[in-house]
N, C-alpha and C positions, 0 to 999 in steps of 0.2 A: 504494499499499499503506500503511495506516495505522501510525503509530508506536505503541508501548505506550502512551505518555503520551496520545495522541489517543484511543485506545480506552478508557483509564481514564475519560477526560472524557465519553465516550459513556454509560459506565454511569451516571454522575451525571444525564445528561440523561434516560435511561430513568427513573430514579427521580423526577425532577422532573416528566417529562411524566405518569407514572402518578398521582402523588399529586395532581397538579393537576385531575384529572377528579373532579368530585363524586360521580359514580355509582360510582367505583371507590376510594373513600378508603381502604378497608380492603384493597386489593389486596396480597398479599404480594409482597416483592421477590424476584426470582429471582437466584440466586447464579451469574451467568454469569461463567465464568472467561475473561477477556479474553486472558490469556496463551495459554491453549490455542486460542482463536479465531484469534489471530494466527499461531500455528504451523500451524494448519489451512489458513488462507489461503496461507501461504508454500508448503506442501508441495502443495496442490492446484492452485494457479494457476502455480507456477514448475517443478514436477517431475510433472506430471500423466501418467498412463497412460491417459488417455481415448482418444486417437487409436488406439492400438495395440489396445486392448480392443474398440473400436467396429469397426475395419476387420476384426478377426478374425471378429467375429460376423457381419457383413454380407457380406464378400467372400471369406472363406475358408470358413467354415461355411456360409453362405447361409441360405435360408429355413428357418423352424422351426415348421412346421405340427405341431401336437400329434399324437403317435403316428408321426411320420415319422423316417426316419433322421437328417435335419437336426436335429430337436429332440433326439433321443438324443445326437448328437455334442455339441451345445451344452451339455446338462446335464452331460456328463462333463467338458468342457472347463472350464466354469465352477467346477465342484468342484475340478478340478486346480489351477486358478489360486489359489483361495481356500486350498487346502492349502498351496500353495507360499508363500503370504504369511504363514502361520502361524496362521491361523483355526483354530478348535477344532470339534469335533462336526460336521464336514462331512459331508453325507449327501444323497444322491439317493434321495429317499424317495417311494415309492408312495402315491397318495391313494385309489386305487379304480379300478374299471373305467371306461375312456373309450370303447372301441371300437377298431376296426382304424385303422391308419394309411393314408396315401395319399401318393403322389408323382406329379408329372407328368414323364414321362420322355422325350417327344417330341411336337412339335406342328408342322404345317405345313398352309397353307391358301392357296387362290387363288379369286378370282372370275374366272370364264372369260367369261361374257357379261353385259351388253351390251359390255364391254371387259375385258381382263385387268388384273389388279392383285393384289397380295399381301393376304391376308385378315388384317387387323391384329386379332389376338385371343389369348386365353389359356384353356385349359380351367378349369373351376371345380372346386373340390375335391371329392373323393369320388365323382365321376362316372367313367363307363367310358370304353372305348376304341372306336375304329373297327376294322373288320377290314381293316387296311391303309389305303390310300388309296381313298376312295369319292367318286363323282360323282353329282350330282343337281341338284335345282332348289330354290330358295327358296319357301317357301309360308307365308302369313299364317294364323294360326289364332286366332279370337276365341272363347275358351271361358270361360264364366261360370256355367254351370249344367250338371247332368247331361244335359239335352237337347241342349246344344251339342256334347257329346262325340259323340253318335251321328251327327251330321251329317258327321263327318269319316271315318267308318268306311269302309275301302277306298280312301281318296284320300291316304294318307301315304306310300306306297312310294317310296323314293328322295328323300324331302323333307328339306330343312334348315328347321326350323320356327321362325318368329318369333311369339311369343305376347305380346309386350309393345308397347305404343303407342310411336311415335317420340317423342323429346323435343327441346325447342328447344335451340338451341346460340347464345344472343345474345352479340355482342360484349361484352367487359369494358371498358365505357367508364371506370369508376372501379375502381381496385385496392383490394382488400380490404386492411385494415391488417395488417401482419405483426407489429407490436409493440402491446401494451396501452398505452393512454394512462393518465395519472393519474386523469382523470375516470372512465374506465371501471373502474379498480381501486377507486377509493373510493365510487362510487355504491352505494346500497343494493341488495341482491339483490332481483329481482322478486318480488312476493308471489304465492304460489300461488292461482289461480283457485278460487273457490268452486264446488262442483258441487251441482246441485239434483236433485230426483227426476226431473223431466223430461229433463234431460241424461243422467242414469243410464240411463233407458229407451231413449233414442237410442244410447247407447253399446252397450248390450246387442243392440239390433237391428243396429247396424253390425258387432258381432262375429259375429252369426250370419250375415250376409252374407258376411263374410270367410271364415268357416269353410266355408260352402257353396261358395264360389269356390275355395277351396284343395282341397276334396274333388274338385271337377269336374276341376281341372287335373291332379291326381294320377291321376285315372282317365284322363285324356286322355293323360298321359305314358305310362301302361302300354299304352294302345291304340296310340300311335305306335311303340313298340318291337315290339309284336305285328304291326303292319301293315308294318314294314320301313322306317320313317323312318331317317335317318342320324345326326341330331343336332339339338339345340336351340340356336338362337342367341340370345344375351342382350345386352341394351344396358348399357353402362358408365353409371355415375351421375355421371361427371366429363366436362366438355367438353374442348376443345382436344386431342384424340386420345389423351387418358389413359385406360388400361384399368383399371377398378375392378371388383373381383368377389370373391365369397367361396365358399360351398359350395352344392351343390345335389343331393348323393347321400347315401347311407346309410352309417353307420359300423358297422353291424351285421355281424358276422361271417357270412359265407356268403351274404349277399344278392347277388343279381346286380348287377353294376356299373351297369347301365342304359345309357341313351344318354349320349354326352358332351353336357355343357352348355358352350358356349364363349361367354365374354364377349368382346364386340366393342367397338372404340371407338364412341362415340355417333354420330360423324359418318358412319362407314361402315355402321352398322346403319340409321341413317336413309335413307341412300342406297339401301340394298338394299330397305327397306320402301316407299319411294316408287315405285321401279321396279315392284316386284310389284303394288302397288295400282293402278299405272296400266296394268297389263296387259303390261308389258315383261318377257319371261323373264329370270330371273337363274339362271345355271348356275354351279355351284360344284364345287371338290373340297376334301377335307378328310382329314387324317390325325391321329389323336390317339392316343398310347399313354400310358396311366395304370397305376399299379402299386399294389396293395393289400398292406398288412402285417398279418397276422393271428395271428403266433406270440405276441405279447405284447399283450394288450388293455388292460393298465393304462397309466396315465400318472403322471408323476413331477414333483416339486418339488425344487429345489436349495436347501438350507439350510446356514448356517454360523454360528458364535457367535464373539463377542469376550467372553470371560467376564468377569462382574462380581466384586465384592469382597464388601463386607459385606451387599449385597442381590442376591446372585447368583441366587437363586431367583425373582426378579422380571425382567420382560423389557421392553425398548423394541425394537420390531420396525420394520424398514424393508424395502420390497418393491417389486417391479415384475414384470410378467409377461414372461417369456422367450419364449413362443411368439409366432408371427406367422402371417400369411397367406402364400402362396406366390408371390404376383404379382411382388414385389420381393424385396429382402434383408431386410425387417423392420427398417428402420434407425430411423426415427422412431417406429415401432410395432412393438415397443417395445424394440429394442435400446438406444435412447437411454435409457430408464428403467433398464434393466438394469445397463448400464455405469456410470450414475450411482451406483446403490447399491453395486455392486462396488467402484468407486473410493472412495466414502465409507468403506467398510470398510478398504480398503487404506491410506488416509490414517490413519485412527485406529490401525490395527496399527503401521504404520511410525512414528508418534510415540510409541509405547509408553505411550499413556494407559491408565489403570486406572479404568474406569467402575464406579461402585457397582452398577448393574444390568447384567445381561447383555444385551449388544446383538446381536440376531439378525436376519440378513438372509435373505430368502426371495425366490427367483425362481420364479415360478409358472408352471405350464402350463395349457391349457385356458381361459384368460381369454377368447379370442375366441369360444368356444362357450358362454359364460354364467358367467364367474368361476369355473369348475369346481375349479381347483386351489386357490384361495384358500378357497373355500366349504367344500371337503371338508376342507382341513387345519383350519379352525376347527371343523367338526364333529367331526373325529376326535380333537381335543385339548381336550375340555371341562375337564380338570383344570387347564389353563393359563389359562382365561378370566379368573379373578380376579387372576392374577399378571402379566397384560400391561398395562403402564402405558399405552401408546399404540402405534399402528401408523401409519407414514407412507408415503405412496405417491406414485410419479411415472409418469404414463402419459398425457401429453398432447402428445407430439412432442418436437421438438429444442430448443424455446424455453427461454431462461433462466427461472429462478424469479423470480416477482413478489410472491409471498406464499403463503398458505395458507387454505383454507376451515375454518371452525370446525365444520362439519357439524352446525350447530344446537346446538353445545355452547358456550354463552356463557361458561361458566366456565373454558373453555381460552383464551379470546381474550387476557387479559393475560399468560398463560403465554408464549404464542407472540409477542406484541408485544415482550416484553422479550428473549426469546431471539434473534429475528430483527432487533432493532434495529442491531446492529453491522454488518449488510449492506445498509443503506440506500444505501450509495454503490455498491453492485452491483445496485442496481435492486429490492430486495426492500422493498416499502413498504406491503403490505396484509394484514391478518388480516380475512378478510370473514366476516360472519355469514350463513349460509344453508348450503344443500346442494348438493353437485355429485355427479353419478352416473356410472354406466357403467364403472366399474373397481374394482380389488380392496379398496379400503378399505371398500367396502359389505359385504363379508363380515365384517368385524370390527364395524363399526357395527351391523349386523344382530344381533349376538350380544351387544350391550351393551359392547363393548369400544371406547374411544375410537379411532376410526379417521379419518385425515385424508388429503386429497389436495392436493398443492401446486398453486398457480396458475402457469401457464406463459404466456409469449408464444406466440401461436399460429403465427408464421411461416408455413409453407405447409400446415399440417397438414390443414385442412378443404379445401384448395385442390388440392394436387397429391399429398401423400404417404400420407394415410390409407387403407389397404388397396389401394393401387395399385401399378402397375408401377414407378412413380418412387420408391417408398419404398426408396432406396438410399443408400449412404454419402455420395455426392456432395451430398445434400440435408440432411446434418447440419451444424449450426453448432457446431464444436467448442469455441469459446470459451464458448458458452453452457452447453454440457454441463460444462465445468470449473467454471464458476460454480455450476451446480446441485449437483454432488458437494460442493463446499466447504460450501454451505448446509445440505445434508442431513447431512453429517458433524457439523457444529457443532450442529445441532438435536438429533440423536439423542444426542450426547454430553451435551448439557445436560439433556435429559429423563432421561437415565441417572444423572445426578448429583443430581437433586432429592431432597429429603428425603421428599417425599410422591410418590405416584402422581399422574398427570394426573388432574384431577377428571372425573368421569363425569357423563353426562346424568342429570337427574332421571328416576325411573321413569315410564314412560307409564301414564296412568290406563287401566284395563282397562274397555271398554265392555260393557254387558250385551247 
């Protein structure tokens, strides 16, 4: 832990480092209150609530598929927690119609021949049930066009259908890095590839092929249900027996549930496929029980405020998505980000700080279906766009924060460099120029509001946890989450105390 004197020295180093750069000779100095930084560090690192928050979300509440009872419980619990801490304007706010909810209630499966073994799988979201336990045979279907569909008419009764090619499962001779190296953090972001007219034509043709194949497969799935198939078997996109899967059904109220889609471990799917391809019968039995929820088709975000003082009608926002998939407990994706943001707000409220701007936390729903909660909140609140100084986001797993992307807003770089400097000893070393995508900061950036996503160590995010059954509490790195909450709390407090709002990108030229 740094002493106040050493933290004061850091501020001098920040000023020296900033003014020493010729390209930034006129950069304004950030008035970072290092005494508050010290108090944030002490509260967040020594008296953290991270573990209890994370365990409740993942092991007591469980998965939080948008529209499901688990998501509703999580929204109510997070609101209750933030009210208990004394935050104001706590709301569970509808953002629009999402569609029906879904929950997996029971699953069991076995391979019977050529030898008995449990079927290692999980149902995919928004797919239907079997009529009790059903028995049948595995069948490979190669469907790429409308003509292919008709080849299977009358041949699908009692089938468990495999439509995807088997995938290799090579040994992992070299482990992927779990931490980002300094070289990776400081290297320039890769330049976007230029696209020519020929490549655009190729893309259009590829898109047309994809659309035709998708339409054929949808027609085939309807035929399979009509002909009496039992289920579709899907292959996991992870090796080592890890099941990863998303959705395959309809959220529209009143739609038939359709046949179950069951994601299998890659190794077991490959085994079934190879046997069928070799002419060896694979007999199976399966039971899937799914439940749809159609009473309330809306979805909700949870929001809460730490009120500002002289600039209370301006906002600094922090957020993460609360929803998850159903395969695991939604721990790294994204209970991690949610509890980081909750803990950051708890720290600031506990310390009794009085930010100039209102600090607003948002826990989004519908992120996994296309950033729906954040996009709709931004669209529903146009009157706030000019009053939001910045939005910061965490959504890349359990790893500690290593810096932040500027989202191609170069004028924000010196702001973050100075605010984050006191956390170099905790591994925060980079403000990277360039864009990162795939999560809720894009909803703000797309509306012209400064939106930023923190850089995190990957840990196991792209290996074991992302959208898999292993996304559980045991795979969280609690000390990393504590570090992240401290960094986020200090960042939003510093942004809320600035005289000016965070600089915005220059307006993009409008092409004719």
